C-alpha positions in Angstrom: 24.9 23.5 -23.9 24.8 19.9 -23.0 25.7 20.7 -19.4 23.0 23.4 -19.2 20.5 20.9 -20.6 21.5 18.2 -18.1 21.3 20.7 -15.2 17.8 21.7 -16.3 16.7 18.1 -16.1 18.3 17.5 -12.7 15.7 19.6 -10.8 12.5 17.9 -12.1 14.2 14.5 -11.7 15.1 15.3 -8.1 11.7 16.8 -7.4 10.1 13.4 -8.4 12.8 11.1 -7.0 13.4 12.4 -3.5 9.8 12.3 -2.3 9.4 8.9 -4.1 12.4 7.4 -2.3 11.3 8.8 1.1 7.8 7.3 0.6 9.2 3.9 -0.5 11.5 3.8 2.6 8.6 4.6 4.9 6.3 1.8 3.5 7.4 -0.9 6.1 7.3 1.5 9.0 3.8 0.5 10.1 4.9 -3.0 10.8 8.1 -1.7 12.4 6.1 0.6 14.7 3.8 -2.2 15.7 6.8 -4.4 16.5 8.5 -1.6 18.5 5.4 -0.9 20.6 4.4 -4.5 21.2 8.0 -5.1 22.4 7.2 -3.3 25.6 4.5 -5.9 26.5 5.3 -8.5 29.1 5.3 -11.7 27.0 8.0 -12.0 24.4 5.6 -14.1 22.3 3.6 -11.0 21.5 6.7 -9.5 19.9 7.4 -12.6 17.9 3.7 -12.7 16.8 3.7 -9.2 15.4 7.2 -9.6 13.8 6.1 -12.8 12.2 2.8 -11.6 10.9 4.5 -8.4 9.6 6.7 -10.5 7.4 3.6 -11.9 5.7 2.1 -8.4 5.2 5.4 -7.0 3.9 5.5 -9.8 1.3 1.9 -9.3 0.4 2.2 -5.5 0.0 5.5 -5.7 -1.9 3.9 -8.3 -4.2 1.0 -5.9 -4.8 3.4 -3.1 -5.7 2.5 -3.8 -9.4 -0.7 -1.8 -8.8 1.3 1.4 -8.2 3.9 0.7 -10.8 1.5 -0.4 -13.5 -0.8 2.5 -12.9 2.1 4.9 -13.0 3.3 3.6 -16.4 -0.1 3.8 -18.0 -1.1 7.1 -16.6 2.2 8.8 -17.3 1.8 7.7 -21.0 -1.6 9.4 -21.3 -0.5 12.4 -19.1 2.5 13.0 -21.4 0.1 13.0 -24.4 -2.3 15.4 -22.7 -5.0 12.8 -22.7 -6.7 13.5 -19.4 -9.8 11.4 -20.1 -7.7 8.2 -20.5 -5.7 9.2 -17.4 -8.9 9.2 -15.4 -10.1 6.0 -17.0 -6.8 4.3 -16.1 -7.2 5.3 -12.5 -10.7 3.9 -12.3 -9.7 0.7 -13.9 -6.8 0.3 -11.4 -9.1 1.1 -8.5 -11.5 -1.6 -9.7 -8.7 -4.1 -10.0 -7.4 -3.1 -6.5 -10.9 -3.6 -5.0 -11.3 -7.0 -6.8 -7.9 -8.2 -5.5 -8.6 -6.9 -2.0 -12.0 -8.8 -1.8 -10.3 -11.9 -3.1 -7.6 -11.7 -0.4 -10.3 -11.3 2.2 -12.1 -14.3 0.9 -8.9 -16.3 1.0 -7.6 -15.0 4.4 -8.0 -18.3 6.2 -5.8 -20.4 3.9 -3.4 -17.4 3.5 -3.0 -17.2 7.3 -2.7 -21.0 7.6 0.0 -21.6 5.0 1.7 -18.3 5.7 2.4 -19.1 9.3 3.4 -22.6 8.4 6.1 -21.1 6.2 7.4 -18.5 8.7 7.2 -20.8 11.7 7.3 -19.9 15.3 6.1 -21.4 18.7 2.5 -22.3 19.3 2.0 -19.0 21.3 3.6 -16.9 18.6 1.4 -18.5 15.9 -1.7 -18.0 18.1 -1.2 -14.3 18.6 0.3 -13.8 15.2 -2.9 -15.2 13.6 -5.1 -12.9 15.8 -3.0 -10.0 14.7 -3.3 -11.2 11.1 -7.0 -11.7 11.2 -7.6 -8.0 12.1 -4.9 -6.3 10.1 -5.9 -8.1 6.9 -9.1 -6.0 7.0 -7.0 -3.1 5.9 -5.7 -4.8 2.7 -8.3 -3.4 0.3 -7.6 0.1 1.6 -3.9 -0.4 1.1 -4.4 -1.7 -2.5 -6.7 1.2 -3.3 -4.0 3.6 -1.9 -1.4 2.0 -4.1 -3.6 2.6 -7.2 -4.0 6.3 -6.1 -0.3 6.7 -5.6 0.3 5.2 -9.0 -2.0 7.9 -10.5 -0.3 10.7 -8.6 3.1 9.6 -9.7 1.9 9.2 -13.3 0.9 12.8 -13.2 4.3 13.9 -11.9 3.0 14.4 -8.3 5.4 12.7 -6.0 4.5 14.8 -3.0 1.0 13.3 -2.6 2.3 9.7 -2.0 4.8 11.0 0.5 2.1 12.9 2.4 -0.2 9.9 2.5 2.6 7.7 3.9 3.7 10.3 6.5 0.1 10.8 7.7 -0.6 7.1 7.8 2.5 6.4 9.9 1.8 9.2 12.3 -1.7 7.9 12.9 -0.4 4.4 13.3 2.1 5.4 16.0 -0.6 7.4 17.9 -3.2 4.6 17.6 -0.6 2.0 18.7 0.1 4.0 21.8 -3.6 4.3 22.5 -4.8 0.8 21.7 -1.9 -1.4 22.7 -1.5 0.1 26.2 -5.0 1.6 26.8 -3.9 5.2 26.8 -6.1 8.3 26.2 -9.2 6.4 27.3 -8.9 3.7 24.7 -9.3 0.0 25.5 -6.1 -2.0 26.3 -6.0 -4.5 23.4 -2.4 -5.5 23.3 -1.4 -7.3 20.0 -4.9 -7.0 18.6 -4.8 -3.2 19.3 -1.6 -3.0 17.2 -3.6 -4.6 14.3 -6.5 -2.2 14.7 -4.0 0.7 14.8 -2.7 -0.5 11.4 -6.2 -0.8 9.9 -7.0 2.7 11.2 -3.8 4.1 9.6 -4.7 2.4 6.3 -8.1 4.0 6.4 -6.8 7.4 7.2 -4.1 7.1 4.4 -6.8 6.2 1.9 -9.0 9.2 3.0 -6.0 11.5 2.6 -5.4 10.1 -0.9 -9.1 10.6 -1.9 -9.0 14.1 -0.4 -6.0 15.0 -2.5 -7.5 13.5 -5.6 -10.8 15.5 -5.2 -9.0 18.7 -4.3 -6.2 18.6 -6.9 -7.8 16.7 -9.8 -11.6 17.5 -9.3 -11.8 19.0 -12.8 -10.5 15.7 -14.3 -12.7 13.2 -12.4 -15.6 12.9 -14.7 -16.6 9.2 -15.0 -16.1 7.9 -18.5 -18.7 5.9 -20.3 -19.0 2.3 -19.1 -18.0 1.0 -22.6 -14.8 3.0 -22.4 -14.0 1.9 -18.9 -14.3 -1.8 -19.6 -12.9 -1.6 -23.1 -11.3 -5.1 -23.7 -8.2 -3.7 -25.3 -7.5 -1.3 -22.3 -8.2 -4.0 -19.8 -5.8 -6.4 -21.6 -3.2 -3.7 -21.5 -3.7 -3.1 -17.8 -3.6 -6.8 -17.0 -0.6 -7.5 -19.2 1.4 -4.7 -17.6 0.5 -5.7 -14.1 1.1 -9.5 -14.6 4.6 -8.8 -15.9 5.3 -6.5 -13.0 3.9 -9.1 -10.5 6.2 -11.7 -12.1 9.2 -9.5 -11.7 8.3 -8.8 -8.0 7.8 -12.4 -7.2 11.2 -13.3 -8.7 12.8 -10.7 -6.5 11.0 -11.9 -3.4 11.9 -15.5 -4.2 15.6 -14.7 -4.5 15.4 -12.7 -1.3 13.9 -15.5 0.8 15.8 -18.5 -0.7 
């Protein structure tokens, strides 16, 4: 009986775990694709610039992973209890938090770029082109953060395929846009390193659109906007912030141990 019970749990666990692992593995592929494409340009400084800037974005996006994990934990609690109203409210709160953080990062992009490149180092040419790449690609940060919140909602409702689909589509678009914008193919302008950054922003935008499309198509019956008082309920907001701050602290500790 115990064996049968264990076997019955294996399938749903694998159904959630396999797409989740594949989606997590593919997260850094946008930066890797940019690096691989730019590696075919004439100046090696271009390659160093994208590789260096991609480190900063990897750290930034891994640090923001609390948006996905925190949303998943809260939504899964309500989803398991059959409380769809609070599931939706948790999604909207997480999206508001993602937008707020995204806007803050855009406002702080100059010091983030300055101190970030001081930490990662590189020659003057690498720093110059790296900052140009950074200045464009950072425009996609709010879209990435909003997508993390959406993915957290999907995972919290036991839908692991949606995040995988979003990631696959975004990476395919990124590779195609890299090919067009870096080298000037298919009638696009030849932008080099800056083209790689715009390709990433384009992929982020398409990924977010796919996520919104899945949300509207799959969950349209559950997307009624709750009352403002419910949405900004102090207790719910404290719960969201408390969960995310703890997850952020955990991630920062992991990153610190990795880079020291």
